[in-house]
C-alpha positions, 0 to 999 in steps of 0.5 A, spaced: 499 499 499 502 506 497 503 510 503 503 519 504 510 522 507 510 529 510 518 530 511 519 537 513 527 539 511 528 534 505 534 539 501 539 535 505 542 530 511 538 525 514 531 528 510 533 527 504 536 520 505 529 519 508 525 522 503 529 518 498 528 512 501 521 512 501 520 514 494 524 507 492 519 503 497 513 506 492 510 511 497 509 519 496 513 523 500 511 531 501 517 535 503 519 542 506 525 546 503 527 553 506 529 556 498 525 555 492 530 553 488 531 547 492 524 545 490 526 543 483 531 539 486 527 534 490 521 535 485 527 530 480 528 526 485 522 522 483 515 523 480 512 521 487 516 527 490 512 534 492 516 539 494 513 546 499 516 551 501 516 553 508 520 554 514 518 550 520 518 557 523 512 560 519 506 557 521 502 560 515 507 557 510 507 550 515 500 550 514 499 551 506 504 545 507 500 540 510 494 543 507 497 541 500 500 534 503 493 532 505 490 534 499 495 529 495 493 521 496 488 521 502 492 525 507 498 525 511 500 517 513 506 518 517 509 525 519 517 526 520 518 533 524 526 533 521 528 540 520 532 543 525 539 546 526 545 546 531 547 550 536 554 551 540 556 555 545 556 555 554 550 557 556 552 563 559 555 565 552 548 564 549 544 570 547 537 570 549 536 572 541 540 566 539 536 561 544 529 564 542 532 562 535 534 555 536 528 553 539 523 556 534 527 552 529 527 545 534 521 545 538 515 551 536 516 549 529 515 542 530 510 544 534 506 548 528 507 542 524 503 537 529 498 541 530 497 542 522 497 535 521 493 531 527 487 533 525 487 529 519 489 524 523 485 524 528 479 525 522 482 518 519 484 515 527 490 512 523 498 515 522 504 516 525 508 522 528 516 521 528 520 526 532 528 526 530 530 529 536 537 527 538 541 523 543 543 530 545 536 530 548 537 525 552 544 525 554 547 533 555 554 535 553 558 541 555 558 547 549 551 545 546 547 546 552 541 550 548 540 545 543 541 540 548 535 543 552 531 544 545 533 536 543 530 535 551 524 539 550 522 535 544 523 529 547 517 530 552 513 534 547 513 527 543 512 523 550 506 526 551 503 526 545 503 518 545 499 518 551 494 523 548 493 520 542 494 512 542 487 511 543 486 514 536 490 510 533 496 514 532 503 512 534 509 517 536 516 515 535 522 519 538 528 517 533 535 520 537 541 519 533 548 520 534 553 523 529 552 522 522 556 524 516 551 530 514 552 536 512 550 538 520 557 540 522 557 544 516 551 549 514 547 547 519 550 548 525 551 555 528 556 558 534 554 563 540 556 570 538 559 571 544 566 567 546 567 567 553 576 565 555 573 561 562 570 556 557 575 554 554 576 548 557 569 546 557 564 549 552 569 550 547 571 544 545 564 541 543 565 546 536 572 543 535 570 535 536 564 537 531 569 539 526 574 534 527 570 529 526 566 532 521 565 526 515 568 521 519 561 520 524 560 513 524 552 513 522 550 513 515 544 517 513 542 512 508 542 505 513 539 511 519 533 512 513 532 504 513 532 503 520 527 508 520 522 506 514 522 499 518 519 502 524 514 507 520 507 504 521 508 498 524 503 496 530 509 495 534 513 502 533 517 503 539 517 511 543 524 511 543 529 509 538 537 510 539 540 510 531 547 509 532 553 505 537 555 512 539 548 513 540 546 507 545 552 508 548 551 515 551 544 515 552 545 508 556 551 510 560 547 517 562 541 512 564 545 508 568 549 514 572 542 517 573 539 511 576 544 510 581 544 518 583 537 517 584 538 510 588 543 514 592 539 520 594 532 515 595 533 517 603 532 524 601 527 524 596 523 520 600 524 524 606 519 530 604 513 526 606 508 527 611 509 523 618 504 517 616 498 518 622 
């Protein structure tokens, strides 16, 4: 059965790889790009590729794109919130304007897409929402605090949404990739304008590490796309899907440390209860 996908950010990276995989599987893909010049390149991928110019921070453009996708072939079956960008800089270095812009793209934008697409899914009592978060949305690391915060927030949004729509036969999966050979460390990465020397040995290592490993990441976008295709629309689709050995390593390390710490301080945690009568 041919399915209709709506994928944000298909001009490159994982979004493009996922669009190609879905098209090769015989599905229809409605994809968003930010620049009109990218429309022709996307449309040229396949007869079933339909592009829309829509920055996810533009609610009206998002609503128009979703409406266009809904009209293609019976409505959106699989929604992928993929668009976003990275931001490096110590928490103190990151201006409020830079932080707001990050959250607009990585959280408010996906929320706008959800609000536009969910009415159709609710009416049909079917659909699968896939949010591309990051292992950094589960395990934060120095120098990417605001980026991590935006992905932590998207993780929480997806978890709550899953509980709200399960009875409507709508599934939600938060996909958290590790490092992949995309342009994330290039055009998709911004560095905070302010630089504070005291963070040279902590936060400032992040952009250096990303630059050093650019093009050498272990994650293959094509294989990541294939993995997402395996769970897309599946009845037993997971709420959380980690992609990459590095993602698995960092998430498990964080969860193990957190479990130990919670146990160590459990006595203090329970000490605030009113005494039993």
